[in-house]
N, C-alpha and C positions, 0 to 999 in steps of 0.2 A: 400589340408588339411584344416580342419576347423580352423578358427582363434581362438585364446584364448578368453575366456569370459572376458568381461569388466563390471565394475560398471558404471552406467549412472551418478550417483552422489556419492560423499563421504557420509558417514553417517552424520546425523544431529540429534540434540536433541529436543524433544518435550515433553510438558505436565509434567514437574517435579512435584512431590509431596514430602512431608517430608521424604519419604522412597523409592521413585522410580523415574524413568525417562524412557521415551520411546526413542528408537533409530530407526531411519527411514532411508531407502535408496531406490534407484530405479535401475532397470535393464531393458534391452530390451529382456529378456528371462524369462519365467515363472519359470524354474528350478524345482528341486524337494527338495531342502533343503537350508534354509537360516538361519544363526544363528549369535548371538553376543557372543564373548568370552570376559570375563572381569575379573577384580580382579588381585590378585597376580599371576604372571606368566600366566595370561590370562587363568587360570585353570577352571573357571566356565563358562558354556555355557547356553544359552537360545535360543530356536527356535523362529523364526519370523512367523507372520501371513502374508500371501501374498494376495493382492487384485490387480485387474487390473483397470487402469484408463479408464473411460468409454467414454470420449469425447475429448481426446487429438488427434489432427490432424495436418497435414501440408497442405499448399496450395501454390498457385502460387506466393504469396508474402513472403513465408518462406525463410530464409537464412540458409540452412541446407545442409550438405553433399556437393554435387557438384553443388547445385543450388546457384549461386551468382547473378543472375538477375531474374526478374519476369518470371515465366512460363517455365524455363529450364527443370525442372523435373516434377513438379506438375502443372496441368492446372485447378484444382478445389480441394476442400478439400478432403483429403484422411486420413482415420484413421491411427494413429500411435500406435503401440502396446507397452505399457509400464506397467511394474509391480512394485508395491509398496510393500516394506517389512517393517514390524514394529515389534519390540520385546520390551517387558517391562522388564526392569532390576529392580528387587525388592531387599528388605532387605538392602537398603543403609543407611549409617550413615550421618546425616546432617553435612555439611561443610567439608566432606572428599571426595577427588577426587580419582577415580579409573581409571585405564587404561582399554581401550576396543578397539576392532576392529570387523569388520563384515566380514563374508564369505558367498558367494553365490555359490551354486553348480548347474551347468547347467545340462540339461537332459542327456547329453552324459558323465557325470561324471567329466568333467573338472571344476575346481573351481577357484575363484578369491577372494582375500582378500584385505581389505583396509589397510592403515597404522594404527598405534596405536595412539589413541587420548585419551582424558580424559572426564569423566562424573561425575556428582554429582546430588544429589536431590535438592529440593528447599532450599535455604539458610535460616537460622534462623534469626529472628529479631536481630538487633545489628550487623549484618555482613556488612562490608563495601564493596560495589559493584560499579562497573563501567558499566553503561548501555548505549549502543549506541542508539541514537534517529535518525531515518532515515525514508525516504518515497520516493515514486514516482521514483523508479529506472527505470521501463518501458524500459529497454534495452537502456538507454540513454548513450551518449558518455563518461561522466566523472565518471561513477559508479565504474569501476575497479580502477581508480586512487584514488577516494574517499576512498574506503574500504582498499586499500593498505596503504594509509596514516593513517587511523585509527589504524591499527595494528602497524605500524612503530612508531607512536606517543604515543599511549596509552598502547600498549602491549595487554595482553589477556583481552578480553571483557567477562563480566559475563552474559549478556543478551542483546537481541536486541528487541527494540520496533519499530514496522514498521507501520506507519500511512497510509497504503493503497497505491494502485497502484504499485503492485509488478512487474508484467509483463505489456506488452502493450495490447496484445490480449490473454486473459487467456486460450483459448483452443488451441493456437498454441504451440505445445510441445517444439519446438526448443528454444523459448524465455525463457523457464524455464531451459533447460538442455544443449543445444549444438549449439546455434546460431553460424554459422561459421565466424562471425565477431569477436568472442571472448569474448563477454560481456553478456552472458546469466545470468539469475538470480542466480542459484546455483553456477556456477563457480566463480562469483564475490564474493560471500559471503563465499566461501570455499578456496580461494587462488589458484584457478585453471584457472582463466581467462587468456586471452591473447589478450588484446585490445590495439590497437595502436592509439596514438594521434599524429597527424602531426602538428608540429609547425615550420612554415617557412622552410619546406622541410626536417626537421629533425624529425624522428619518434621515439617516446618513447613508449615502451610496458609496460603495467601494468597488474599485476596478480590478483588484488583484495586482500582480506585478509582471512586468515584461521580463521574463526569466528564460524560458525555454528557447526563445528565438536565438539566444546567444550562448546557452550553457547546456551541455549534455546531461541527461538524467539517467541514473541507474536505479532500477526498481527491484523489489522482491515480491513474491506472491503472498498475499494475505487471504483470509477466508473469503473476502469480498471480490477476489479475482476468479472465483470458482463457481461455475454454474452446475446445476443438478441435471437430472435425467431430461433429455432434450424433447421438447414439444409434447410432454406427457400431461402437462397442467394447462389451465386456462388463463394464467397470468404469469408474467415474468417473475414476480415475487414468489409465487408458489413453486415455479420451476427452480429458482435459485435455492430454495429450501429443500428440494427433493433430491438430495444426494444420498447415495449408499456406497459402501465400500466395493472396490473392484472384485474382491474375492466373493462377496455375496452376489454381485451382478453376474459373475461367471456361472455360479450355480443356478441362478434363476433364469438366465437368458442365453447362456452359452457364449462362445467367443465372438460371434458375429455382432458388430455394432456395440462392443463392450463399453466404449467411451460414452456413447449416447445413452446407455442404460446405467451409468454410474455418475460420473462428473467430468467436467472438462474446463480447460483454461484457454479455449480457442480464441476468443475475442481479445483477451490480454496479449496472447502471443502474436496475433495478427496485427495489432496496433503498434507494438514496439519492436525495434531491432536492438537486441541486446547482445552482449558477449555470450558465448555458448561454451558449455563443456560437452565432451563426447557422451557422457552418461546422462546429464540432466538437460541438455540443450539450453533453452532460455530459462528454465525453471530454477537451476542453481548453477553458479558460475563464479569465477574470480577475474579481477581486472586490476591492472596497475594504472594509477592516475597521479602524476607528479610523484610526491614522496610516499604515496599511500598504496598499499595492497588491500583492496576491498574484496572480501569473501562474502558472497550472497547465498543464503541457504533457503531452501523450500521447507519451512517449518510452520505449518498451520493446520488447523483441524476444523471440522464443522462445528459452528456455534449453535447450540440448542438451548431451549428454555429449561428452567429448573423443574417446572411441573408439566403435567400433560393436560391441563385444563383446556376444554374446548377441542379435544382431539389432537392437540399438538404433540409432535414427537419431542421427547425430553432428553435432557442430559443423562438422567438417572433411570429412565424407564420408558415404556411404550404405552400409548393411550389404550384404555380398556376396550374401546370400540374396534381396535385393529388387531387384537391379540390373535385372531385366527387368519390374519392376512399378512404374512411375512414380507410380501412384496411392498407393503405400505409402511413397514417399520422404518425408523430413522437410523437405528443401529448406533445410537449415542453420538458422542463427539468423536467420531472416527477420524483418524489421521489420514491426510491426503497422500503424502509421500513419506515413506519410511526414512527415519534418520537414526534408528537404534544401531547399536554396535553390530558390525558385519553387514549392514544394509549397503546397497549400492552407493547411496549418498554419503554415508559414513566413510566408506572406503575411499571414495573420491576426495573427501575432506582430508583424510589422513595423507593422501598423496599431495594435495595442495599445500598443506602445512609443512611438508618436507621439501617443497620446491624451492629452487633458488630465487624465483621471483618473490615468493613470500618471505623467505629468510633475509633477503637483502633489503627489503623495504624498511624505511625509517619508521613508518606508522603501519600497524597491522590492525585492521578493523573488520569485524564480522557484523553483517546485517541480516536480520531475520524478523519475522512478524511476531511470533509468539514470545511472550516475555519469559526470560529466565528468572528474574527477580522483579517484583512490583508490589505496590500497595493496592493495585487494581483488582477488580473482581475476576477478570478473565484468566487469571493464573490458576484458578480452581475450576474443575478438578485437575488432577495431575496430567501432564502431557504424556499420555501412554495409551496403548490400545484398550478400549473398553472391554472389560470382562463381562460377558453376557451370562446372566443367571436366569434360567427359565423355571418358574414354579408351576407345578402341575397338581391337579387333584387326583383322587384315587382312581378316576377313570382315564387318566392321562390327558385330560383337557388342560389347556394353558390357563392358569389363574393370574399370572403376572410375568412380565419380562422387565428385568432391571439390569442396570449396569454399574459396575464398580471400577474405580480407577486407583489401583494401589499406588500410594504416594512414593513408596520406595522404588517404583519402576518408572519414574519420570525420566524419559529419555534425554531431555535437555540437561537435567541436573546430573543424572547417573552416567551418561555416555558422552555428551557433547562438551560440557564445561571442563572436565579434566583434560580433554584434548587441547582446548583453547588456552587453558592455564599453562600447560606444558610448552605450548608454542609461543608463549609470551605475547598473546594478543593484548593490546592496550585498551581497546574499546569494543563493547558489544552494544549495538544500537537496535532498537525494536519499537513496537507500538502495541496496538490492540485494545488497551483499556481506556484510551481517550483522556489521558492526563499527563502531567509532567512529574517525574520523580527520577532520582538516580541513586546508585549504590556503588560501593567499591569493595572488592574482595580483599582478604588479608594480603594477597600477593600484589595488589595494586591494579587489578583489572577492573576497569570502569564499566558500569551498566547504565545506559541512558534511555529513558522513554520520554519522548517529547512530542506527544500527539494530542494536542489540545485545541481543537477548532469547533467544538460543540458536541452535544450528546455525551457529556462526561458521565461515567458510571460511578464517580466518586472514588474515595480512597479509604481503605480499611486502616484507620489510625485512631488511637486512643479509644473513644467510646463509639466509633463508627464501624459497625461490623459488616462483613460481607453478607450478601443476600443469596448467594448461590451455592451454599454448602450442601452436602448430601442430606437427604431427608431422614436418614438413619444416624444413629450415634456413631461417630467415627473420630477417635482421638487423634488420628493422623492429621486432620485438617484443622487449620487455625482460622478463626474469624477475624483476627486483627493482625496487621503487620505483614511482612514478607513471609510466605509459608516456608521458605528455605533458610531463614535465620539471619539474613543480612539486615542491618539497620539502615534506614534511608538517610541520605546525606542532606543536612540542612543547607539551603542555598548560601553561598559564601558572601554575597554582596548585599542584597536587599530581600530577605525572605518575607513572605507574607505572614500575617498574624491571624490567629483565631479570635473567637469572640472574647476570650479572656486576655488578649494581648500577648499570647505566647507564640513563638515562631513555629511554623509548620513546614515540613520537608517535602511538600508537594503543591501542585496547583491542579485542582479538579473543578473546573468552572465552565459554565455556559455563557459567561459574559467576558471573562478575561482569557485572551488567547496568547499562546506561547510559540516562539520559534527559537531554534538553536543554530549556531554557526560554528563550523570547524575551520579555524585559521591554521593552515598547515605551515605557515611561516613561523609561527610561535608555538605551535603544538597545543593551542588552547581551544577549548570549546566553551562558548559563551551562550547563555540563554537569556532571552528577552521576553517581556510581557507587555501587553497592551490591553487596556480596559475599554471595551467597545461601548460601555455606558457613558464614557467621557471622550467623545470624538476628538476634542481639542487637546487631550492630555498627551504628555510625552511618553514615548516608549521607554521602558525601564529595563536596564540590564540588571538582572537579579542574581545570576550565578555564573561562575567561571571556574574551570579547573584545567589542569595541564596534563597531557599524556606523558608518560615516561618514554624516553628515547632509548 
């Protein structure tokens, strides 16, 4: 007998407007009818539009179905057929919640429905909201625990702001939907996860939190939303790392299939329905939500290793074995979307900061992935285009290829932050280094990084030095502290202590997870921590600060 149909995800909310919201869900069958029932007694229905994801695949490193070790089922990337369903619910009343559920009918006539959840349009100014600030989930070990504690501590969330790096390998379908370790992206944010954390032989299972079924999410692109040259490698991990700049791809391959020969964000853009700008489409945009104007930037670059051991493409150079093969070079930590002064994104941002929607907002927030200020490793080298230096011998043979990143040319510090300061942005929110820390500029603009769900790279503080400095002497780069001179703010309520009993201004841990909540009713941002080594322990609010109005 044919097994009953199942939904691959619960429904989730996207792109709210003052009178509408989109409902999205996924299945592994095309079906012939998909609909949303909503309102009193779920009496009103609207049909969904169905599209198929074009690049979702599984490979030998997937953890899906019966594959629990590399290569058990898949020996190379194989397409996985997944369909996306989206319905627009219209005629909504601001600040009024309605019940809804989704139903998908398979080709054989069998149907499956979700549970009943609630939806609403964009809240009006003056509405008190609780917004979850998060990033860098990347199928890391503490995500499910983190999100479960969000719901247990705060209750229903009104929106999620996600500062990039949602999955780890964006074209690997199971990382979004059903990784068999229990911690895939959607299950964690929908309360359907089953991720076990082992503490001294005792396992505790976490389900994540039921959030996205009721609250819209606004995301930005991090380096883990970007795939490399399409189908050129034998695994999705290798393909992910195989990015080159578009300018280089144009010279090597010409204009035809330029995206396939450089990098793409296709799966990310196909999964989410987001606000769009004419210039950046879904990759950078601005949206009003209650009292907040949220400006989302595309500010991320390719992450590479410090050295070239084993033939790896490096931050600071190319491996010796590939010196005669420019098509196999990595071209350093190249930037995916220009943001320097006079770039298209920069000019769009200038217009946005001068718009009435931005100027009239009570709270002005900018979200991007790459850190402007941090104690983390990933702020080094500078956020600028790599300067390629090719060393040749007397016969013009290439001896070495290396890359420098002039600190004074950091586009975020040099070009972006002066704009944001002048526009009186109150908060800049980001991720990338897998830790919690925050800063405040002399003018009162706050910087918050709250991305601590595992795989922390540590913090450069006191005697703990960065590990990714250039291999040559360079006085511009600092091994300790924020490279651009701001002092980290010590948590205001319950800071953690180091081994000497001294307070520390960060949390960089693979056992203690952190989340932050923006309460727009009071203008405060509160950060909480939970020690996964102590499953019965209380969640601790350890920091709180207030935005200027």
